[in-house]
C-alpha positions in Angstrom: -67.3 128.2 -84.3 -70.2 127.0 -86.0 -72.9 129.8 -87.7 -74.8 129.1 -84.4 -72.1 129.5 -82.4 -71.9 133.0 -83.1 -75.7 133.8 -82.8 -75.0 132.2 -79.1 -72.1 134.4 -78.6 -73.6 137.7 -80.7 -76.8 137.0 -78.2 -75.0 136.6 -74.9 -73.1 139.5 -76.0 -76.0 142.4 -76.6 -77.7 140.6 -73.1 -74.5 141.7 -71.2 -74.1 145.1 -72.1 -76.8 146.0 -73.0 -75.9 146.6 -76.9 -75.4 145.0 -79.8 -71.4 143.5 -80.9 -69.6 145.3 -84.3 -69.0 141.8 -85.2 -67.4 139.0 -84.0 -63.7 138.1 -84.5 -62.3 133.6 -83.8 -59.0 132.8 -83.8 -58.3 129.9 -83.5 -55.7 126.8 -81.6 -52.7 125.2 -82.9 -51.2 121.6 -82.6 -47.8 121.3 -83.5 -46.6 118.9 -86.4 -42.6 119.3 -85.3 -40.9 121.4 -83.2 -41.0 122.1 -79.4 -39.2 124.4 -77.8 -37.2 125.4 -81.0 -39.2 129.0 -81.1 -37.5 130.9 -78.4 -34.0 129.1 -78.9 -34.7 131.2 -83.1 -35.6 128.1 -84.1 -38.4 126.2 -86.3 -41.4 125.4 -85.7 -44.3 123.4 -87.8 -47.6 124.2 -86.9 -51.3 123.8 -88.2 -53.9 125.5 -86.9 -57.1 123.9 -85.8 -61.4 124.3 -86.3 -61.3 125.5 -82.8 -60.4 128.3 -81.0 -61.3 131.3 -79.3 -64.4 133.8 -80.6 -65.2 137.1 -79.9 -67.5 139.5 -80.0 -66.6 143.0 -79.0 -67.9 146.9 -79.4 -65.5 149.5 -78.6 -66.4 151.8 -76.0 -65.3 156.2 -76.0 -64.3 155.8 -72.9 -61.1 154.4 -72.9 -62.5 151.6 -70.4 -62.1 148.6 -71.2 -64.6 145.4 -70.7 -63.8 141.5 -70.8 -65.7 138.5 -69.5 -66.2 135.2 -70.3 -68.6 132.7 -71.3 -66.3 130.3 -69.9 -65.8 132.5 -66.5 -69.4 134.5 -66.3 -68.4 135.9 -62.5 -65.0 136.2 -63.5 -65.5 139.1 -65.4 -62.3 142.1 -65.4 -63.8 146.3 -65.7 -60.2 148.2 -66.0 -59.5 151.9 -67.5 -56.3 151.7 -69.6 -55.1 154.1 -69.2 -51.9 154.5 -67.5 -52.7 150.7 -66.8 -49.2 148.7 -67.2 -48.6 144.9 -66.4 -49.3 145.6 -62.3 -52.8 146.5 -62.9 -53.9 142.9 -63.6 -51.1 141.6 -60.8 -53.7 142.9 -58.0 -56.5 140.6 -59.6 -57.8 137.2 -57.7 -57.1 133.9 -59.5 -60.1 133.6 -61.1 -59.9 136.6 -63.5 -55.8 136.4 -64.6 -57.3 134.3 -68.1 -58.4 138.6 -68.5 -54.1 139.5 -68.3 -54.1 137.8 -72.0 -56.8 140.3 -73.8 -55.5 143.1 -71.3 -52.4 142.9 -72.6 -52.6 143.3 -75.9 -55.3 145.8 -76.0 -52.4 147.7 -73.1 -49.9 147.6 -75.8 -52.8 148.7 -78.5 -53.0 152.0 -77.3 -49.5 153.2 -78.8 -51.4 153.0 -82.1 -55.4 154.4 -81.5 -56.8 151.9 -79.9 -59.1 153.1 -76.8 -61.6 151.3 -75.0 -64.3 147.9 -75.8 -66.1 145.4 -74.3 -65.5 142.0 -75.4 -67.4 138.7 -74.6 -65.0 135.6 -75.0 -66.4 132.0 -76.2 -64.2 129.2 -76.1 -64.7 125.4 -77.2 -61.0 124.2 -76.6 -60.3 123.1 -73.9 -58.3 124.9 -71.0 -54.3 123.7 -69.9 -54.7 120.4 -72.8 -51.4 122.5 -74.4 -53.9 123.4 -77.5 -53.2 126.5 -76.5 -55.4 128.5 -75.9 -53.6 132.1 -74.4 -52.8 132.7 -78.4 -55.9 132.5 -79.5 -57.7 134.5 -76.6 -54.9 137.7 -77.2 -54.8 136.7 -81.5 -58.9 136.9 -82.0 -58.6 140.7 -79.4 -55.7 142.2 -81.4 -57.6 141.3 -84.5 -60.8 142.0 -83.1 -59.2 145.9 -81.4 -57.9 146.6 -84.8 -61.2 146.4 -86.9 -63.4 148.5 -84.3 -60.5 151.3 -85.0 -59.3 150.9 -88.3 -56.0 149.7 -88.4 -56.6 148.1 -91.5 -52.9 147.4 -91.7 -51.3 146.3 -88.6 -54.6 144.3 -89.1 -53.1 143.1 -92.1 -49.4 142.5 -91.1 -50.0 138.8 -89.0 -46.4 138.4 -87.9 -45.7 141.4 -86.6 -49.5 141.5 -84.6 -48.0 138.0 -83.3 -45.5 140.2 -82.0 -47.2 142.6 -79.9 -49.7 139.1 -79.2 -46.4 137.1 -78.0 -45.2 140.7 -75.7 -48.2 140.8 -74.2 -48.5 137.1 -72.4 -44.4 138.3 -71.9 -44.9 141.5 -70.1 -48.7 141.7 -69.2 -49.0 137.6 -67.5 -45.0 136.6 -67.3 -45.3 133.7 -69.6 -41.9 134.5 -71.7 -42.9 132.4 -74.5 -42.1 131.6 -78.5 -43.2 133.2 -81.0 -45.1 130.0 -82.5 -48.1 129.9 -80.6 -49.7 133.8 -81.3 -48.6 132.8 -85.4 -49.8 130.2 -86.5 -52.7 131.9 -85.2 -52.5 134.2 -87.4 -50.5 132.1 -90.5 -52.1 129.1 -91.1 -54.3 128.9 -94.2 -56.6 125.5 -94.5 -54.7 122.5 -95.6 -51.1 124.1 -94.9 -49.0 123.1 -92.3 -47.0 126.5 -91.2 -42.9 126.5 -91.8 -41.9 129.2 -89.7 -37.9 129.8 -89.4 -38.8 132.2 -85.2 -36.0 134.1 -85.8 -36.7 136.3 -89.1 -40.3 135.6 -89.3 -40.8 134.8 -92.7 -42.9 131.1 -93.3 -44.1 129.3 -95.8 -47.5 126.8 -96.1 -46.1 123.5 -96.9 -49.3 121.6 -98.0 -50.9 118.5 -95.3 -53.5 116.4 -96.4 -52.8 113.2 -94.2 -56.2 111.8 -95.1 -55.5 112.4 -99.3 -52.6 109.5 -98.3 -55.7 107.1 -95.7 -53.6 108.5 -93.1 -55.6 110.3 -89.7 -53.6 112.8 -86.5 -55.6 111.7 -83.7 -54.7 114.6 -80.4 -55.6 113.2 -77.3 -56.1 115.2 -75.1 -54.7 113.6 -71.8 -56.4 115.4 -68.8 -53.0 116.3 -67.5 -53.7 119.5 -67.0 -51.0 122.0 -67.7 -49.4 125.2 -66.6 -46.4 126.6 -67.6 -46.2 129.7 -65.6 -45.0 127.5 -62.8 -41.7 128.0 -63.3 -40.6 124.6 -64.9 -40.9 126.3 -68.9 -39.5 129.2 -67.9 -36.0 127.4 -66.4 -36.4 125.8 -69.7 -35.8 128.7 -71.4 -32.8 130.2 -69.3 -31.3 127.2 -69.1 -31.4 128.1 -73.3 -29.8 130.6 -73.3 -27.1 129.6 -70.5 -26.4 126.7 -72.9 -26.2 129.6 -75.4 -24.0 132.4 -73.8 -21.0 129.0 -72.7 -21.1 127.9 -76.4 -20.8 131.9 -78.3 -24.1 131.9 -79.7 -26.5 134.6 -80.6 -29.1 131.0 -80.2 -29.3 127.2 -80.2 -30.3 127.3 -83.2 -26.6 128.6 -84.6 -25.0 126.0 -82.8 -24.2 123.9 -85.8 -21.2 121.3 -84.8 -23.1 119.6 -81.7 -20.5 117.1 -81.3 -18.1 119.7 -80.1 -21.0 122.2 -78.3 -21.4 119.4 -76.0 -17.8 118.5 -75.4 -17.5 121.7 -73.9 -20.6 121.6 -71.6 -19.7 120.8 -68.3 -23.0 120.4 -67.1 -25.7 117.4 -67.9 -28.1 119.4 -67.7 -27.0 121.9 -70.1 -25.6 118.8 -72.1 -29.7 118.0 -72.4 -31.5 120.6 -73.9 -28.8 121.7 -76.8 -29.1 118.3 -77.5 -32.7 118.1 -78.2 -32.9 121.8 -79.7 -29.9 121.4 -81.7 -32.0 117.4 -83.2 -34.8 119.3 -83.1 -34.7 121.6 -85.6 -33.2 118.5 -88.2 -36.6 117.6 -87.0 -38.4 119.8 -88.1 -36.7 120.0 -91.8 -36.8 116.5 -92.7 -40.5 117.2 -92.0 -41.2 119.4 -94.0 -39.7 117.7 -96.5 -41.5 114.5 -96.6 -44.6 116.8 -96.9 -43.5 118.5 -99.5 -42.3 115.2 -101.3 -45.8 113.4 -100.7 -44.2 111.4 -97.9 -45.9 111.5 -95.3 -46.0 107.9 -94.8 -42.7 108.3 -93.0 -43.3 111.2 -90.5 -44.2 108.4 -87.9 -40.6 108.0 -87.0 -39.9 111.8 -86.4 -42.8 111.7 -84.7 -41.7 109.7 -82.5 -37.7 110.6 -81.4 -39.2 114.0 -81.0 -41.6 112.9 -78.3 -38.1 110.5 -76.6 -36.7 113.7 -76.4 -38.3 115.7 -75.1 -39.1 113.1 -72.8 -35.5 112.2 -71.6 -33.6 115.2 -73.0 -35.8 118.2 -72.3 -37.3 116.5 -69.4 -40.8 118.1 -69.3 -43.5 114.7 -70.5 -46.1 113.3 -68.5 -46.8 110.4 -67.4 -50.3 110.3 -69.4 -48.4 111.8 -72.7 -46.3 107.7 -72.4 -49.0 105.9 -71.4 -49.9 107.0 -74.6 -47.7 107.3 -76.8 -46.6 103.7 -75.2 -50.4 102.0 -75.8 -50.8 104.2 -79.3 -47.9 102.1 -81.0 -48.1 98.7 -80.0 -51.9 99.4 -81.3 -49.6 99.8 -84.5 -50.1 103.7 -84.6 -47.1 105.0 -87.3 -45.5 107.8 -84.5 -46.1 110.2 -81.8 -45.4 113.2 -79.6 -46.7 115.6 -76.7 -46.9 119.0 -77.6 -47.1 122.0 -76.2 -44.5 123.2 -73.2 -44.9 120.5 -71.0 -46.5 118.7 -67.5 -49.3 118.3 -69.2 -51.7 119.0 -72.0 -51.8 117.1 -75.4 -50.3 114.2 -77.6 -50.6 113.7 -81.3 -50.9 110.2 -82.9 -50.1 109.4 -86.4 -52.2 106.2 -87.6 -52.7 104.4 -90.4 -57.0 105.5 -91.1 -58.1 102.0 -91.0 -56.4 101.8 -87.6 -57.6 104.8 -86.0 -60.5 103.1 -84.5 -58.3 100.1 -83.3 -55.7 103.0 -81.3 -58.3 104.8 -79.8 -59.8 102.1 -78.3 -56.5 101.2 -76.6 -55.6 104.2 -75.7 -59.3 104.5 -74.6 -59.2 101.1 -72.6 -55.6 102.5 -71.2 -56.9 104.7 -69.5 -59.4 103.0 -67.1 -57.0 100.3 -66.4 -55.5 102.9 -64.5 -57.9 104.9 -63.2 -57.2 107.8 -65.2 -60.5 109.9 -66.4 -60.1 109.4 -69.7 -58.7 111.3 -72.4 -60.4 113.4 -75.4 -59.8 112.8 -78.7 -60.3 115.9 -80.8 -60.3 116.6 -84.1 -56.9 117.2 -86.6 -58.5 119.3 -89.7 -55.5 122.3 -90.8 -58.4 125.3 -90.5 -57.7 129.1 -91.1 -56.5 131.7 -89.0 -57.3 134.6 -87.1 -60.8 135.8 -88.7 -63.4 137.9 -88.7 -66.7 135.9 -88.8 -69.8 136.7 -91.1 -72.8 137.6 -89.2 -75.7 134.6 -87.9 
């Protein structure tokens, strides 16, 4: 968020709550370079933080009441007494208020750490439903703000632990069985790097990501096909993976070492496809991290495209606009690309030489126009810092 944006949010908070906030915190959205649907299979992921995200102006309350408002939902604020509130509380809210379940879940879970009431006003410059993890950014901005408001310096510094709390909030209070990647990316990423995260151990490493230095550009394309991950498709994929792991006698699909043998043991063709994607995607993450560390970014394109084909054909979560974007970009000379996020809508990334970027963008836009689709949105993809308190405006 810019200094002007911080000033605007601070002024809006003061108007809404009749007092000044005690601070403003920002948590970024993310792009996952590669490693899709591997996180809840105890696998590997490689995301980086975007400059765009969710900002939260906040101040403590001494009455145990949580007030949540958003500049993107001015008529859908929520006020709730935290004592005794649980996941069922949000179940009674109107559809337009459901966004508040994400920060409410975080605040409710932080009660056991000594967090009390608060007034919070949110602002976001992330396109909603674009698969850029606006929900995790909302959770992480809330978590960091509340921890610092209540002097929980140790918990605020334990970014991996805070990510687990945010994930649990989404699982239990929203009903979304997500893995740990999005929250970890929002809290742990650093500028100029992707985050190599082992979702089983929680261990992570910063991997340099300097595509412009190799005359490359990563285009993030919001296809404007809005995705909703709480409608069952995502949960079914996770259940299928868990069923396959149980049949194979392993704790998670991360533990499948001999893919051909594993596929031979599964009679269900759907489970075979799911296993094939997860196992090969983990290999692609390792290969991508290796290329980045070796300075061989120009070789990434084939891995990205292979990931997309696997998500489309083996995991079956792509959507028409994503396939159109990838096909068009490749014909226009891009090096590779893939869908990102949970699937069924959202965004796509495309890797191209810097000198071809405009040509690729124009070709994608023209393809959408020819099919009568809303024009895609191109989002800046600069590896940016993770969640943090913003300086006063």
